BANUBA-125976 format. One line per 4 residues: number of its first residue (from 0); their letters; for each residue x, y, z of C-alpha. Coordinates in steps of 0.001 Angstrom, whole numbers, m for minus. Last residue first. Example, Ala and Ser with C-alpha at 12.3 -4.5 7.8 and 13.67 -1.06 7.14 Angstrom:
BEGIN
1 = SA = 13670:m1060:7140 | 12300:m4500:7800
This chain:
BEGIN
328 = XXXX = 51138:25257:m25285 | 54480:26767:m24276 | 55598:27288:m20705 | 57860:30261:m20058
324 = XXXX = 55083:32167:m18326 | 54831:29429:m15705 | 51309:29732:m14432 | 49786:29365:m10998
320 = XXXX = 45989:29418:m11191 | 44430:31515:m8467 | 41347:30166:m6687 | 40041:32587:m4074
316 = XXXX = 38814:31382:m689 | 36155:33733:574 | 36579:36610:3021 | 34266:37213:5946
312 = XXXX = 32180:40384:5598 | 32924:43335:7859 | 30170:45800:8581 | 29845:49506:7815
308 = XXXX = 26645:51260:8814 | 28095:53036:11863 | 31212:53924:9861 | 29168:55807:7238
304 = XXXX = 27269:57723:9924 | 30532:58800:11542 | 32165:59768:8224 | 29240:61872:6916
300 = XXXX = 30640:64332:4321 | 33638:62279:3190 | 31809:58951:3463 | 28834:60278:1500
296 = XXXX = 31156:61614:m1221 | 32891:58252:m1626 | 29619:56276:m1556 | 27946:58234:m4327
292 = XXXX = 24795:56124:m4633 | 23812:55512:m8220 | 21198:56741:m10652 | 20977:55533:m14206
288 = XXXX = 20765:57270:m17571 | 19345:55035:m20324 | 21824:53428:m22688 | 22846:55214:m25886
284 = XXXX = 22497:52999:m28922 | 24870:50976:m31082 | 22848:48544:m33185 | 24139:45458:m34973
280 = XXXX = 24152:43385:m38164 | 20688:42804:m39695 | 20423:46555:m40486 | 23469:48525:m39368
276 = XXXX = 23324:50820:m36351 | 22043:54051:m34839 | 24300:56169:m37058 | 27197:58311:m35801
272 = XXXX = 29924:55701:m36459 | 28513:52301:m37329 | 31815:51291:m38924 | 33867:52327:m35889
268 = XXXX = 31490:50541:m33489 | 31711:47428:m35680 | 35517:47567:m35515 | 35278:47843:m31727
264 = XXXX = 33137:44709:m31591 | 35582:42827:m33833 | 38507:43756:m31556 | 36554:42822:m28425
260 = XXXX = 35765:39385:m29855 | 39394:38889:m30909 | 40579:39685:m27379 | 38017:37275:m25933
256 = XXXX = 39105:34518:m28333 | 42768:35047:m27466 | 41956:35162:m23759 | 39886:31977:m23993
252 = XXXX = 42710:30190:m25779 | 45072:31186:m22983 | 42626:30073:m20297 | 42010:26779:m22115
248 = XXXX = 45748:26007:m22219 | 46154:26876:m18545 | 43215:24589:m17672 | 44572:21672:m19711
244 = XXXX = 48024:21916:m18139 | 46542:22229:m14658 | 44371:19127:m15164 | 47420:17209:m16428
240 = XXXX = 49438:18297:m13397 | 46590:17329:m11069 | 46400:13854:m12595 | 50161:13425:m12235
236 = XXXX = 49921:14348:m8553 | 51033:17738:m7337 | 53502:18344:m4461 | 51989:20184:m1522
232 = XXXX = 51867:23938:m984 | 52115:24478:2783 | 49452:26421:4678 | 47498:23304:5668
228 = XXXX = 44032:23982:7075 | 42835:26631:4613 | 39197:27589:5077 | 35694:26923:3802
224 = XXXX = 36235:23443:2303 | 32751:21905:2099 | 31132:25345:1876 | 33467:26418:m930
220 = XXXX = 32752:23170:m2779 | 29046:23988:m2414 | 29427:27494:m3840 | 31492:26429:m6854
216 = XXXX = 29125:23546:m7611 | 26102:25856:m7363 | 27827:28386:m9633 | 27678:25702:m12309
212 = XXXX = 30576:24267:m14324 | 30175:20681:m13159 | 31573:18515:m10374 | 31536:14726:m10642
208 = XXXX = 29132:13133:m8178 | 29540:13951:m4485 | 30276:11214:m1937 | 28297:11599:1279
204 = XXXX = 27887:7783:1499 | 24113:7965:1949 | 23754:10798:m579 | 26239:9661:m3242
200 = XXXX = 26547:5899:m3556 | 23270:5055:m1785 | 21222:7667:m3648 | 22699:6692:m7028
196 = XXXX = 22074:3007:m6339 | 18474:3790:m5432 | 17950:5717:m8669 | 19549:3063:m10883
192 = XXXX = 17435:381:m9209 | 14334:2539:m9779 | 15096:2662:m13500 | 15604:m1110:m13608
188 = XXXX = 12289:m1605:m11814 | 10512:488:m14439 | 12176:m1363:m17293 | 11106:m4730:m15877
184 = XXXX = 7614:m3407:m15133 | 6988:m2075:m18621 | 3862:29:m18164 | 2199:1379:m21279
180 = XXXX = 2847:5035:m22083 | m43:7050:m23516 | 192:10416:m25262 | m2596:13016:m25332
176 = XXXX = m2364:16062:m27578 | m3631:19642:m27431 | m2465:22115:m30079 | m4415:25245:m29090
172 = XXXX = m2304:27772:m27205 | 1293:26707:m27728 | 1695:22966:m27388 | m618:21535:m24744
168 = XXXX = 340:18098:m23480 | m1667:15426:m21676 | 780:12660:m20805 | m1138:9492:m19997
164 = XXXX = 158:6657:m17850 | m377:2924:m18107 | m1099:m180:m16018 | m567:1699:m12722
160 = XXXX = 1264:260:m9716 | 1235:3715:m8081 | 4970:4035:m7360 | 5923:1882:m10363
156 = XXXX = 3765:3850:m12802 | 5091:7097:m11322 | 8707:6113:m12003 | 7739:5187:m15560
152 = XXXX = 6169:8625:m15994 | 9364:10451:m15023 | 11468:8208:m17253 | 9199:8912:m20233
148 = XXXX = 9250:12672:m19616 | 13051:12690:m19533 | 13200:10573:m22691 | 11059:12924:m24764
144 = XXXX = 7631:11558:m25753 | 6614:9118:m28507 | 4007:6877:m26866 | 1451:7489:m29617
140 = XXXX = m2074:8905:m29365 | m1106:12358:m30596 | 1812:12324:m33001 | 5374:12358:m31730
136 = XXXX = 7216:14630:m29317 | 11009:14998:m29290 | 10881:18559:m30612 | 7337:19860:m30393
132 = XXXX = 7999:23423:m29265 | 6493:25789:m26697 | 5468:23104:m24236 | 2778:22693:m21591
128 = XXXX = 2509:19420:m19705 | m218:17779:m17624 | 581:14401:m16116 | m1766:11463:m16005
124 = XXXX = m2316:8345:m13936 | m4256:5101:m14000 | m7292:3668:m12263 | m9852:1397:m13943
120 = XXXX = m13397:961:m12572 | m15024:2536:m15614 | m12979:5692:m15155 | m10598:6859:m12436
116 = XXXX = m7571:9020:m13204 | m4736:9970:m10849 | m3483:13530:m11211 | m440:15797:m11406
112 = XXXX = 2054:13197:m10337 | 4237:13690:m7247 | 5933:10314:m6891 | 8287:8917:m4293
108 = XXXX = 11368:6729:m4110 | 13724:6594:m1107 | 11772:4052:959 | 11393:1521:m1843
104 = XXXX = 8618:m818:m723 | 5277:1059:m857 | 6683:3872:m3041 | 5999:7207:m1370
100 = XXXX = 3216:9556:m2418 | 3355:13344:m2618 | m157:14548:m3395 | m2710:12223:m4968
96 = XXXX = m4687:14908:m6852 | m7701:12991:m8178 | m9304:13210:m11614 | m12717:11785:m12532
92 = XXXX = m14055:10112:m15654 | m17702:9131:m16161 | m18376:11221:m19244 | m15627:11961:m21751
88 = XXXX = m11896:11322:m21625 | m11030:14307:m23856 | m13127:16633:m21664 | m11109:15477:m18667
84 = XXXX = m7928:16094:m20644 | m8941:19637:m21550 | m9784:20326:m17902 | m6441:18867:m16835
80 = XXXX = m4709:21157:m19348 | m6447:24162:m17787 | m5501:23167:m14249 | m1879:22655:m15266
76 = XXXX = m1919:26072:m16962 | m2289:27833:m13615 | 527:25882:m11940 | 2788:26189:m14967
72 = XXXX = 2214:29939:m15194 | 2998:30304:m11487 | 6188:28303:m11947 | 7200:30472:m14910
68 = XXXX = 6470:33686:m12976 | 8506:32714:m9913 | 7132:30970:m6835 | 9135:31291:m3632
64 = XXXX = 10499:28210:m1877 | 14028:28740:m3200 | 15934:25473:m2912 | 18588:25603:m229
60 = XXXX = 21994:24209:m950 | 24089:21828:1129 | 20929:19979:2118 | 22356:16604:1022
56 = XXXX = 19358:16289:m1318 | 20123:19720:m2828 | 23865:19143:m3135 | 23245:15738:m4725
52 = XXXX = 20822:17253:m7256 | 23313:20002:m8132 | 26059:17401:m8573 | 23834:15132:m10687
48 = XXXX = 23117:18105:m12988 | 19631:19575:m13323 | 18626:19619:m16992 | 15045:18366:m17133
44 = XXXX = 13170:20168:m19916 | 13388:17663:m22753 | 15581:17380:m25848 | 18481:15467:m24351
40 = XXXX = 18068:12324:m26465 | 20469:13496:m29190 | 23113:14075:m26520 | 22970:10349:m25607
36 = XXXX = 21914:9911:m22001 | 24278:9881:m19025 | 22905:12945:m17218 | 19414:12115:m18504
32 = XXXX = 19122:9135:m16150 | 19900:11229:m13070 | 17633:14079:m14199 | 14785:11628:m14826
28 = XXXX = 15237:10207:m11329 | 14888:13690:m9850 | 11850:14461:m12027 | 10110:11288:m10833
24 = XXXX = 10907:11825:m7186 | 14010:10911:m5226 | 14202:10822:m1437 | 14073:12676:1869
20 = XXXX = 14623:16130:363 | 11148:16005:m1186 | 9593:16297:2291 | 11289:19657:2812
16 = XXXX = 10033:20955:m548 | 6411:20158:371 | 6777:21680:3829 | 8122:24906:2266
12 = XXXX = 5316:24926:m319 | 2822:24884:2533 | 615:21892:3166 | m3140:21247:3204
8 = XXXX = m4240:21204:m436 | m991:19941:m1968 | m1249:16698:m47 | 1669:15345:1905
4 = XXXX = 2558:11935:3258 | 709:9573:935 | 1882:6052:1758 | 1312:3445:m917
0 = X = 0:0:0
């Protein structure tokens, strides 16, 4: 029997997010699977890196509980898509919001589907999607959906023991399609095995996945190693020397590219001259005036008040790459 812990009707968003930290939901599992998918398959909307997911589940980062405009739009449109889907099903169908529901046997797997469906004594599930483009989506009535969506739905089918799952999708304003995925229990269990293994290897063992280029990774690494313990520079390993060599090479290439970019931009400014710009090439317009606080003047005229509002902020560790200027690429 499934265990529904939280229902969207009687919990705050903060409580909802806190419960999600205890395991992996359908979107979480989809992000894990997508991280190792073929680039051609990465056409969906789930792009959270394994490192960012690990940091979130390990509570090293805090997910913003506020609702931005895109989230609000999704919440409002979800209701509309569900109405379209209910009309598509016809008389005798009903939709139920199941809330956050844990898998009956796998304690780290949960589902937060949009609705469960009941009609003619059969219960299955559905998710409401809105998309701006159709890349990765097939014709209505097929099971051709992007891989991230498929993984998400297969997690839900295992959590709720459902025979199939519908994906009601609205493209733009009026292209409404319904896709149906049939349950493949062997595939579903394999997906859940991958998810549980990931949780055990990284969250339970406190071992982060490979780092990525995100600011989240930079921030979390800084939190894990906030201060210098050993003041002595140690000898590098061969792996570290190779990493350093690659990084120095990339930095030099980046500088050359950046210099060339600035050169081309300045040449465009020269060619534009006193005109507003060049059609289909570039514009060069005056920016709007902006106001700013003159801190230097305020300090000179009100030194005591300035000092009373001045606080000291702890310093951060700064990464400086040591380069031998005699080295050649």
